[in-house]
N, C-alpha and C positions, 0 to 999 in steps of 0.2 A: 859739786858732789858732796854728799853727806859722809863724814868720816865714821867708820865703824866704832870709833872710840866715843861717839856721842851717846851710845847706849849706856844708861846708868848701871853700875855694877850690881845694884840690888835686884836687877831684873833677872839674874841667874836663877836657874831652877832651885838650887840650894838656897835656903833662906838666910844662912849666915855667910857673910863675906869671908873668902878664904884668904890666908896670908899670902904675901908675895911669892914665897917659896913654900909649898906645902911640906910640912915636916915629915920625916920618915915615919912609917907605920910603927906602932908600939912593938916592943920585942915579942909580945904574945901573938903577933900575927903569924899565920902559917908560913913555914919556910918554902922557898921556891923549889919546885921539882927540877930534875935535870933538863926536861924539855923547856921549862920556863927560863932557866938559866941560859940555855943555848939560844933561845929566842931573844932574851935580853942582850946577850953579847952581840948578836947579829944587829939588833936595833942600834946599839951604841956605836958600832962600827959604821953603820949607815949615817948616823947623825954627825959623825966626825967631819963629813964632807958636805954638810948641808949648806946651801947657798941661798942668797936672796933674803936673809933675815937672821934673827937670833932666837933660838929656843932655849929657855931656861928650864932645864929638865930636873925633876926630882922623883925618886922612888924610895923604897924601903932602905936602900943602902947609900945612895949618893945624891948630891946636888951638883949638877954640871951645866955649864953654859956651852952651847954649840952655835956655830955660825958667826955672822958678822952683823953688828948693830950700827955700823958707820952710816953716815948720810941719812937717807930716808928709809932705810931698810926696816922691815917689820920686826916686831918683838912680841913674844908671847911666852907666858909661863905654862908648863905642862907637867902636871903632877899625877903619878901613877899611885893609886891608893889601894890596889888589890892585885896580888901577883897573878891572879887568873887572867889578867889582861894579856900577859905574855903567851899564855896558852891560846887565847883567841887569835892573837896576831900570828902565831905559828901555823895554826890550822885553817885560818880564814883569810889571811892577808888583809886587804883593804876593807872587806866586808866584816872580818873579825874585829878590826880596829873600830869600826862604827858600832858593831854590836856591843862591844865592851863599854862604849860610852853610854849606850842605852841602859846598860846594867849598872851604871854609876861607878865603874872601875877606874876611871880617870877623869880629870877635869882640866880646864884651862881658864885663865883670866880673860882671854880674848880668843874664843874659838874660831871666829872668822879669820883672824890674823894667822893663827896656827895652821888652818887649812889652806890659806893663801901660800904660806911658805911651802907646804907640801905640794901645792900646785906648781910652784916654781921649780920643784925637783921631781916633776912627774915622770920623766923618762927613767930616772933612777928608782922611783917607786915601783914602776912596772917591772923593772929588772929584778927587784927584790922578792917578787911573788913566785917563789919556787917551793919545792918539796910538798908538804901537806897542803899548803895554800893553793898550789897549782892544781892538785887533784880536786879540791873543793870548788875551784873556779870552773873547771870543766863539768863538774856535776851540776852546778847551778845553770850552766849554759844549756845542758841537755834538758833539764826541767823546763827552762824558759822556752826552748824550741818546741817542746811537747805541748805547752800551754799557750796555744796560738790565738790570734785575734779573729777567730771565726765570728759570725754574728752572735752566737751564744757566748763565746769567750770574751768578746768586746764588752757586752753588757755586764758580765761578771767583773771584769777588770775596772770598768768605769764606776760601777757601784762601790767597789772596794775603797775608792778614794772620795769621789764626789758625793756619795750618799752617806758620808760619815754623819753629817748633821748640818742642816742649813743654819741652825742657831750657832754652831761652831764657826762656820766660815764668816758669819755676820760679825764675829768678835774682832776680826782683823782686816777684813776687806772694807773699802770705803763705800759710800752710798751708791756708786755705780754698780757694785758687785762684780767688778772686773777682776778676774783671777789670771792675769797675764801682764806682761811688762807694760808699765805706763811710759809716758813720754815727757820728760822733764825739760821743758824749753828753757827754764832758768833754775838756778840752784834752790831758790826759796819757794818753789811751787809746792802746794799741798799735794798729798797723794790723790785726792779727788780731782783737783784741777789737772794733774798730770795724766790721770786716767781719761778724762774728757779730751785732753789734747791728743792722746793716742787715738781715740775714737774718731776725732775730727780729721786727723792725719790720714787714717784709713779711708774715710769718706772722700777726702780730696783725691787720694790715689785711685779710688774707684771711679771718680768723676761722676758721682751720683746725680741723677736727675729724678724729679718727682714722678716721671712717667716710666722709670725703669722697673722691670720685674727683677727682684733681687732674691738670691738664695744665700742663706748663711748655714754653713755646715759646722755644727757645734755651738749650740745656743748659749752655753754657760748658764748664767742666771739672768739672761735677757738684756745685758747692758748694751750691746751693739744694736740689737733690734730696736730698743727704746730710743737710742740716740738717732738712728736713721729715720725712725718714724717722726721724731720731732723735727728732723731736717726736711720733712715733706714727702718722704718716700711713702707711696700709698699701697704698694703691693710687695710685701716682703714675706718670704717663707723661711722659717728657721727650724732646725731639727736638733734633737738631743736624744741620747739613749740613757740618760740619768733620770730616774723617776723623781728624785728630790729636786733636781734642777728644773724639770718639766713643771712640777707643781708650783715652785716659787716663781718661775717666769710667767706662768699663766696668771698668777695672782698679781704680779707687777703690771702686766699688760692691762688687766682689768682695771686696776687702780688708776692707771695713767689714761684710761679711756682710748686705747689704740687697738682694741681687738678687731676693729674693722679694717685695720691696715696690716695686721700681722697674722699670719697663719702659723701656728705652733704645732710641730709634729713630734711624736715620740717614735722616731724611725731611724734605722741604720742608713748611712749614706749610700750603701749599695742598693737600697730599695727605693731611692728617690726617682721620680719621673718628671718630665716636663722640660721646658726650655726657659732660660733666664738670660737677661741682659748682663747682669753682674753677679758674680759669686765671690763670697768672702768666707774665710776660715781663719780663726784667730787661735793659734796654739792648740789645734786639734790634730794636725797631721802627726804629732808625736804619739798619738794613740793608735795609729794605723798599723804599724809594724812593718819591718823590712820586707817580709814576704808579700805584703799586700800593697806596697807603695805604687807599683805600676797600675794596679786595678783602681786605686784611689784617683790617680791623676787621669786615667782613662775615663772614669766616671765623671770627673769634673769637666773634662773636655766635651763629653757627650751631652751634659746638661747645659753647656754654655752655647748661646746663639752665635752664629758667625758675626763678627764685629764686636763681640762681647769681651768682658775683662774679668780676670781672676786675680784676686789679691789674697795672699796668705801671709800671716805672721807665724813664724816657726822658730822653735828652739833647735839649733843645729850643732852638729859636731864638726870641728875643724877637719879639713881634708887630711892633714898629716896624722890624725889620730883615729880616723874613721874605721880603718881595717882592724885596729886593735880593739876599738869599742864594740864593733859588731860581732866580735868573737868572744865577748865576755858579758858578764852581768854585774851591774854596779849596785850601789846602795839604793839609789832611787828606784830602780826596777825591782829590787828585792823587798823594799819596805814601804815605798810611797806610791809609785805608779806601776802596779803589775801590768805587764803587757806593753809598757812604754818602750819606745825606741826613737832615738834622735837621728834623723837623716842628716846627711851633709847637703850642702847646696848642690854639689856636683851630682849626688845620687838622685836628688829630686829632678834636676835638669835632665839627667840621663833617662829617668822614668818617663818624663814628659816627651822627650825625643823619640822614645820607642813606642809610645802609645797615642800621640796626638800631633797636631800641627800648631800647638800654642807657641807663641813667640815671646821670649823674654824681653821685657821693656825696662825694668829697673830693679835694683836691689839696694836696700839701706840697712846698715848695721845699727842696732839699738842696744848692743850689749851693755854699755855703761849704765843705760837707763834701767835695765833689769836689776843690776846690783843695788841701785838706789831704791827701786821698788821693793826688793826683798828686805832691805834694811827697815823700811817703813812697816812692812808686814810683821817683821820680828819684834819691833818696838811695840806695836799695837797688841800683838799676841801676849807679850810679857806684861803689859799694862793690865791685862784682863785675865791673869792666871787663875784667880779665884773663881771666875765664871767658867773657865775651861774645866776646872776640877768639878764645879757644880753640875756640869753636863755629864759627868761620869768618867772623865778621862784621867788616868792615873799618872804618876810621876814618870814611869817609863815612856808613856805616850808623849808627855811633855818634853822629855829629853830627846825623843825621836824627832819631834817637830823642831826643836831647837837645832839639832844636828842638820836636819834637812834644810832649814832656812839659811843657816851659816854655810853649809856645804855649797848650796847653789849661789849664794852671794859671793863666796870666795871664787868659785868657778867663773862667774861672769866678770868679776874684777880682774882676774888673771887671763881671761879669754881662753880658758880651756874648754868652754862651751860658748856659744853665741846665740843671739836672737836677731832675726832679720825680717824685714817686710819685703816681699817679692811681688812684682806685678808682671802678669802675662796677658797678652791679648790674643784673640782668636781671629785669624784672617777671615775676610768675607768670601774667599774662594775655596 
């Protein structure tokens, strides 16, 4: 695995490297309000019992070490440079914590390591969200429930992320254009080779034959469809509801000379018809939504021929956190993937059991591979910051994407979320 410390320090959003301990803010800085002081005292009490690493904390008043740096424990500097951070923390909890980073109110020399330490203290973090933060959490939950993944809602949610700009995604994705976990068969693999290895692994699990009629739900930018066509598949249908992805995929299929093998649709999965020998969906189920999970799997089973096979790669929530997660709204749902929802393996299997006769054949955990994939994306993103800015994205957007990539990498490293490939077969009776 690639260590998070391999990222050069100069790739931080701020152009000037910060000192090991950020100094207190100058005396001219605004004094903390009573709410900010209360929030700060609560935070410092929480940090006194932090486990799984050492946080070297600094704000306008103090520089304090918390935790344990013995053995292989993680270490991170955390500097608060704006007292408004404490207001965000008090009123928004974990979302306020993230929002204050987007506004430049704090920084860390190793954001991934800092977030990993918080992951290791996740149960205590959940318990800390009380008072104003708990009201905000329920408010976000109600808004999220109201903004559902209907056909119209799904197109709006997908456009909010995937239609940002094809030129933007080209800056950090490899030439396969795969925006999902790669598969690093050995530590020195390039991102491109690991993406191809993932695609090949899926093809092997599908047991693809050239005579198969194949359906892909969620085209992305056409990476799987192109790979399968090059493997000899002659009849593949793939669908997306992202206009940008549709146009880019069509151009890629034309350039590769495979338009006679691939039927590209701009259609919702609920509107698909026909019968297929094999169905594949790579990290699309996260866009379905809890309310629609049964309908999604019922549709997959309906489209699959008897004797057929379904392979899904999915980002999943661990079973022990699923109930807490489904009753809340996190940073990813608020800022990155509106309408997103991570199912658990048990939730998917229960949905299948209630709606179909599909039989579970295998499941493989790829979580460590996603952490490495995210590190590659983050490195490539920061190597091309000037081009990100030239596309019209500002520093707040850059901090948001830095936080997103570090947040996800930390979660996969600590397995507070996972990614799996699951195979189901449809009986012939």
